[in-house]
Residue frames as a rotation matrix with the C-alpha (Angstrom) as fourth column:
MET 1
-0.419 -0.430 0.800 3.85
0.833 -0.533 0.150 -16.39
0.361 0.729 0.581 -6.23
VAL 2
0.331 0.617 0.714 1.23
0.193 -0.785 0.589 -13.99
0.924 -0.057 -0.379 -4.88
ARG 3
0.868 -0.018 -0.497 2.45
0.497 0.052 0.866 -14.57
0.011 -0.998 0.054 -1.35
THR 4
-0.086 -0.981 -0.175 6.01
0.927 -0.143 0.345 -13.50
-0.364 -0.132 0.922 -2.20
ALA 5
-0.352 0.019 0.936 4.71
0.618 -0.746 0.248 -10.54
0.703 0.666 0.250 -4.18
LEU 6
0.636 0.642 0.427 2.98
0.062 -0.595 0.801 -9.28
0.769 -0.483 -0.419 -1.04
ILE 7
0.741 -0.399 -0.540 5.68
0.655 0.251 0.713 -10.21
-0.149 -0.882 0.447 1.48
ASP 8
-0.217 -0.906 0.365 8.39
0.947 -0.286 -0.146 -8.18
0.237 0.314 0.920 -0.26
PRO 9
-0.237 0.111 0.965 6.66
0.076 -0.988 0.132 -4.77
0.969 0.104 0.226 0.01
LEU 10
0.831 0.551 -0.082 5.39
0.089 0.014 0.996 -5.68
0.549 -0.835 -0.038 3.49
VAL 11
0.486 -0.733 -0.476 8.91
0.855 0.286 0.433 -6.31
-0.181 -0.617 0.766 4.77
ARG 12
-0.376 -0.745 0.551 10.50
0.861 -0.501 -0.090 -3.47
0.343 0.440 0.829 2.83
TYR 13
-0.454 0.244 0.857 8.02
0.002 -0.962 0.275 -0.68
0.891 0.127 0.436 3.58
SER 14
0.605 0.781 0.159 5.84
-0.177 -0.062 0.982 -1.73
0.777 -0.622 0.101 6.53
LEU 15
0.805 -0.334 -0.490 8.67
0.593 0.469 0.654 -3.12
0.011 -0.818 0.576 8.62
LEU 16
-0.103 -0.994 -0.043 12.01
0.994 -0.104 0.029 -1.62
-0.034 -0.040 0.999 7.66
ALA 17
-0.533 -0.134 0.835 11.11
0.418 -0.900 0.122 1.87
0.736 0.414 0.536 6.41
ALA 18
0.458 0.797 0.394 8.36
-0.020 -0.434 0.901 2.45
0.889 -0.420 -0.183 8.98
ILE 19
0.724 -0.245 -0.644 10.46
0.688 0.316 0.653 1.25
0.044 -0.916 0.398 11.93
VAL 20
-0.391 -0.914 0.109 13.35
0.911 -0.401 -0.092 3.49
0.127 0.063 0.990 10.88
THR 21
-0.320 0.341 0.884 11.01
0.168 -0.898 0.407 6.49
0.932 0.279 0.230 10.54
VAL 22
0.734 0.679 0.016 9.28
0.070 -0.099 0.993 5.95
0.676 -0.727 -0.120 13.88
THR 23
0.479 -0.638 -0.603 12.54
0.876 0.303 0.375 5.27
-0.057 -0.708 0.704 15.72
ALA 24
-0.536 -0.704 0.466 14.18
0.746 -0.653 -0.130 8.37
0.396 0.278 0.875 14.25
ALA 25
0.009 0.621 0.784 11.21
-0.024 -0.784 0.621 10.56
1.000 -0.024 0.008 15.20
TYR 26
0.880 0.329 -0.343 11.21
0.294 0.191 0.936 9.22
0.374 -0.925 0.071 18.74
LEU 27
0.189 -0.899 -0.395 14.97
0.978 0.136 0.158 9.63
-0.088 -0.416 0.905 19.20
VAL 28
-0.484 -0.364 0.796 15.00
0.544 -0.837 -0.052 13.16
0.685 0.408 0.603 17.81
VAL 29
-0.111 0.545 0.831 12.23
-0.422 -0.783 0.457 14.46
0.900 -0.301 0.317 20.06
GLY 30
-0.887 -0.331 -0.322 11.74
0.083 0.571 -0.817 11.81
0.454 -0.751 -0.480 22.75
THR 31
-0.634 0.754 0.172 8.02
-0.502 -0.232 -0.834 12.48
-0.589 -0.615 0.525 23.30
GLY 32
-0.403 0.580 0.708 4.81
0.544 0.774 -0.325 10.94
-0.736 0.254 -0.628 22.05
LEU 33
0.262 0.573 -0.776 3.81
-0.237 -0.742 -0.628 13.95
-0.936 0.348 -0.059 19.92
PRO 34
-0.420 -0.420 -0.804 5.85
-0.867 -0.075 0.492 12.96
-0.267 0.904 -0.333 16.81
LEU 35
-0.961 0.098 0.260 4.37
0.131 0.985 0.113 9.48
-0.245 0.143 -0.959 17.05
VAL 36
-0.045 0.994 -0.098 0.84
0.417 -0.070 -0.906 10.90
-0.908 -0.082 -0.412 17.01
VAL 37
0.190 0.046 -0.981 1.71
-0.672 -0.722 -0.164 13.13
-0.716 0.690 -0.106 14.03
LEU 38
-0.761 -0.530 -0.374 3.25
-0.638 0.509 0.577 10.15
-0.116 0.678 -0.726 12.21
ALA 39
-0.701 0.584 0.410 0.19
0.412 0.801 -0.436 8.02
-0.582 -0.137 -0.801 12.98
VAL 40
0.322 0.814 -0.484 -2.06
0.007 -0.513 -0.858 10.65
-0.947 0.273 -0.171 11.40
ALA 41
-0.064 -0.438 -0.897 0.29
-0.914 -0.335 0.229 10.93
-0.401 0.834 -0.379 8.41
GLY 42
-0.937 -0.286 0.200 0.31
-0.214 0.924 0.316 7.15
-0.275 0.253 -0.927 8.10
SER 43
-0.213 0.942 0.260 -3.49
0.435 0.330 -0.838 7.06
-0.875 -0.065 -0.480 8.10
ILE 44
0.428 0.315 -0.847 -3.51
-0.506 -0.693 -0.513 9.63
-0.749 0.648 -0.137 5.29
LEU 45
-0.487 -0.694 -0.530 -0.98
-0.848 0.232 0.476 7.56
-0.207 0.682 -0.701 3.34
VAL 46
-0.771 0.294 0.565 -3.11
0.216 0.955 -0.203 4.44
-0.599 -0.034 -0.800 3.77
VAL 47
0.298 0.944 -0.140 -6.11
0.215 -0.209 -0.954 6.25
-0.930 0.254 -0.266 2.32
LEU 48
0.299 -0.251 -0.921 -4.06
-0.811 -0.576 -0.107 7.66
-0.503 0.778 -0.375 -0.56
GLY 49
-0.739 -0.670 -0.073 -2.43
-0.619 0.633 0.464 4.31
-0.265 0.388 -0.883 -1.31
ALA 50
-0.599 0.591 0.540 -5.68
0.410 0.806 -0.427 2.37
-0.688 -0.035 -0.725 -1.17
GLY 51
0.347 0.807 -0.478 -7.48
-0.005 -0.509 -0.861 4.99
-0.938 0.301 -0.173 -3.26
GLU 52
-0.197 -0.501 -0.843 -5.06
-0.879 -0.291 0.378 4.77
-0.435 0.815 -0.383 -6.17
THR 53
0.376 0.313 0.872 -6.12
0.096 0.923 -0.372 2.24
-0.922 0.223 0.317 -8.79
ASP 54
-0.797 -0.589 0.133 -4.79
0.138 0.037 0.990 1.26
-0.588 0.807 0.052 -12.14
GLU 55
-0.275 0.696 -0.663 -6.84
-0.850 -0.498 -0.169 2.33
-0.448 0.518 0.729 -15.12
VAL 56
-0.316 0.299 0.900 -9.11
0.327 0.925 -0.193 -0.25
-0.891 0.233 -0.390 -16.72
PRO 57
-0.997 -0.054 0.059 -9.73
0.073 -0.295 0.953 -0.03
-0.034 0.954 0.298 -20.46
ALA 58
-0.479 0.870 -0.120 -13.19
-0.760 -0.479 -0.441 1.35
-0.440 -0.120 0.890 -21.27
SER 59
-0.164 0.416 -0.895 -13.93
-0.766 0.518 0.381 -1.57
0.622 0.748 0.234 -23.59
ALA 60
-0.774 -0.144 -0.617 -13.52
0.206 0.864 -0.460 -4.01
0.599 -0.483 -0.639 -20.70
VAL 61
-0.862 0.498 -0.093 -15.94
-0.082 -0.319 -0.944 -2.03
-0.500 -0.807 0.316 -18.55
ALA 62
-0.276 0.785 -0.554 -18.48
-0.952 -0.301 0.047 -1.79
-0.130 0.541 0.831 -21.38
GLY 63
-0.371 0.082 -0.925 -18.25
-0.396 0.887 0.237 -5.54
0.840 0.454 -0.296 -21.99
ALA 64
-0.915 0.006 -0.403 -18.76
0.348 0.515 -0.783 -6.26
0.203 -0.857 -0.474 -18.31
GLU 65
-0.704 0.692 -0.161 -21.74
-0.425 -0.592 -0.685 -3.90
-0.569 -0.414 0.710 -18.12
ARG 66
-0.180 0.630 -0.755 -23.43
-0.936 0.126 0.328 -5.56
0.302 0.766 0.567 -21.12
GLY 67
0.296 0.257 0.920 -22.97
-0.670 0.742 0.008 -8.91
-0.681 -0.619 0.392 -19.44
GLY 68
0.900 0.005 -0.436 -21.52
-0.374 0.522 -0.766 -10.34
0.224 0.853 0.472 -22.60
GLU 69
0.673 -0.720 0.171 -18.55
0.478 0.599 0.642 -12.61
-0.565 -0.350 0.747 -22.68
VAL 70
0.763 -0.522 -0.381 -15.33
-0.638 -0.703 -0.313 -10.92
-0.104 0.482 -0.870 -23.70
ASP 71
0.830 -0.556 0.048 -12.65
0.552 0.804 -0.221 -13.00
0.084 0.210 0.974 -25.34
THR 72
0.731 -0.544 -0.411 -9.46
-0.097 -0.680 0.727 -11.54
-0.675 -0.492 -0.550 -23.88
VAL 73
-0.205 -0.880 0.428 -7.14
0.415 0.319 0.852 -13.06
-0.887 0.352 0.300 -26.46
GLU 74
-0.220 0.143 0.965 -8.99
0.975 0.048 0.216 -12.19
-0.015 0.989 -0.150 -29.66
SER 75
0.677 0.592 0.438 -10.55
0.621 -0.778 0.092 -8.83
0.396 0.210 -0.894 -28.78
GLY 76
-0.389 -0.916 0.095 -7.70
0.655 -0.348 -0.671 -7.55
0.648 -0.198 0.736 -26.63
ALA 77
0.399 0.667 0.629 -10.24
0.036 -0.697 0.716 -5.80
0.916 -0.263 -0.302 -24.42
LEU 78
1.000 0.014 0.002 -8.63
-0.002 0.026 1.000 -6.90
0.014 -1.000 0.026 -21.19
GLU 79
0.365 -0.930 0.045 -5.07
0.695 0.240 -0.677 -6.55
0.619 0.278 0.734 -22.35
GLY 80
-0.378 -0.658 0.651 -2.89
0.010 -0.706 -0.708 -4.94
0.926 -0.262 0.273 -19.71
ILE 81
0.492 0.577 0.652 -5.15
-0.691 -0.197 0.695 -5.67
0.530 -0.792 0.302 -16.73
GLU 82
-0.629 -0.739 -0.241 -3.20
-0.354 0.548 -0.758 -7.25
0.692 -0.391 -0.606 -13.89
LEU 83
0.481 0.855 -0.193 -5.13
-0.262 0.351 0.899 -9.72
0.836 -0.382 0.393 -11.77
THR 84
0.594 -0.367 -0.716 -2.31
0.777 0.495 0.390 -10.42
0.211 -0.788 0.578 -9.34
PRO 85
0.834 -0.350 -0.426 -0.04
-0.049 -0.817 0.575 -8.04
-0.549 -0.459 -0.699 -7.43
ARG 86
0.724 -0.634 -0.271 3.06
-0.499 -0.211 -0.840 -6.94
0.475 0.744 -0.469 -9.26
SER 87
0.910 -0.414 -0.034 5.92
0.354 0.731 0.583 -9.31
-0.217 -0.542 0.812 -8.67
SER 88
0.397 -0.803 0.445 8.64
0.444 -0.256 -0.859 -7.09
0.803 0.539 0.255 -10.05
PRO 89
-0.282 -0.588 -0.758 11.21
0.952 -0.076 -0.295 -5.60
0.116 -0.805 0.581 -7.67
ASP 90
-0.994 -0.004 0.105 9.93
0.001 -1.000 -0.027 -2.14
0.105 -0.027 0.994 -8.48
HIS 91
-0.387 0.906 -0.171 6.52
0.888 0.315 -0.335 -1.93
-0.250 -0.282 -0.926 -6.83
SER 92
-0.007 0.483 0.876 3.98
0.639 -0.671 0.375 0.66
0.769 0.563 -0.304 -7.85
LEU 93
-0.773 -0.290 0.565 3.85
-0.116 -0.811 -0.574 3.93
0.624 -0.509 0.593 -5.96
PRO 94
0.175 0.891 0.420 0.36
-0.747 -0.158 0.646 3.23
0.642 -0.426 0.637 -4.55
ALA 95
0.667 0.016 -0.745 1.60
0.289 0.916 0.278 -0.08
0.687 -0.401 0.606 -3.12
LYS 96
-0.423 -0.892 -0.158 4.61
0.592 -0.139 -0.794 1.61
0.687 -0.429 0.587 -1.55
VAL 97
-0.599 0.263 0.756 2.45
-0.491 -0.867 -0.088 4.36
0.632 -0.424 0.648 -0.06
LEU 98
0.489 0.867 -0.094 -0.11
-0.505 0.369 0.780 1.85
0.711 -0.334 0.619 1.23
PHE 99
0.498 -0.346 -0.795 2.41
0.574 0.819 0.004 -0.46
0.650 -0.458 0.606 2.90
TYR 100
-0.631 -0.760 0.156 4.46
0.420 -0.504 -0.755 2.41
0.652 -0.411 0.637 4.31
GLY 101
-0.317 0.611 0.725 1.33
-0.644 -0.700 0.309 4.07
0.697 -0.369 0.615 5.73
VAL 102
0.717 0.560 -0.415 0.19
-0.135 0.695 0.706 0.82
0.684 -0.450 0.574 7.34
GLY 103
0.073 -0.793 -0.604 3.64
0.761 0.436 -0.480 0.40
0.645 -0.425 0.636 8.87
LEU 104
-0.708 -0.316 0.632 3.62
-0.048 -0.871 -0.489 3.94
0.705 -0.377 0.601 10.23
VAL 105
0.175 0.863 0.474 0.25
-0.709 -0.224 0.669 3.48
0.684 -0.453 0.572 11.87
VAL 106
0.745 0.132 -0.654 1.10
0.200 0.891 0.408 0.09
0.636 -0.434 0.638 13.39
TRP 107
-0.121 -0.898 -0.422 4.53
0.798 0.164 -0.579 1.06
0.590 -0.407 0.697 14.73
ASP 108
-0.609 -0.011 0.793 3.27
-0.283 -0.931 -0.230 4.38
0.741 -0.364 0.564 16.07
VAL 109
0.530 0.831 0.169 0.48
-0.539 0.176 0.824 2.61
0.655 -0.528 0.541 17.94
VAL 110
0.552 -0.423 -0.718 3.08
0.615 0.788 0.008 0.19
0.563 -0.446 0.696 19.35
GLY 111
-0.520 -0.826 0.216 5.30
0.500 -0.500 -0.707 3.11
0.692 -0.260 0.674 20.36
ILE 112
-0.273 0.512 0.815 2.48
-0.608 -0.748 0.266 5.03
0.745 -0.423 0.515 22.00
ALA 113
0.762 0.561 -0.324 1.36
-0.153 0.642 0.751 1.90
0.629 -0.522 0.575 23.87
MET 114
0.165 -0.788 -0.594 4.90
0.809 0.453 -0.376 1.41
0.565 -0.418 0.712 25.17
LEU 115
-0.677 -0.410 0.611 5.11
0.076 -0.865 -0.497 5.05
0.732 -0.290 0.617 26.29
MET 116
0.077 0.815 0.575 1.81
-0.719 -0.354 0.598 4.80
0.691 -0.459 0.558 28.14
GLY 117
0.734 0.311 -0.604 2.62
0.017 0.881 0.474 1.45
0.679 -0.358 0.641 29.74
């Protein structure tokens, strides 16, 4: 279940969207400069995507800081916290940004390596 939840955004954003973006940039200009610019942009997107987190209820944090046990069913303190990646077809924006940024960086490095080789 978790594996398929991670493979879908990986294929959709890191492979398909990033390859289309890098290929289009290379075909439009035909030099390595757009690939360098896209690699920098991809690095920024990775940082932005990894930096975004879902909010955690304050009561869950307080319970964890006290070291006490929190009954998630009765108290409802941890209600809404997702422990696994989202498996819905609509992935969160931070996940999209993260996977797309990783794809941009990887495919730009591959493109630059091919241009230099």
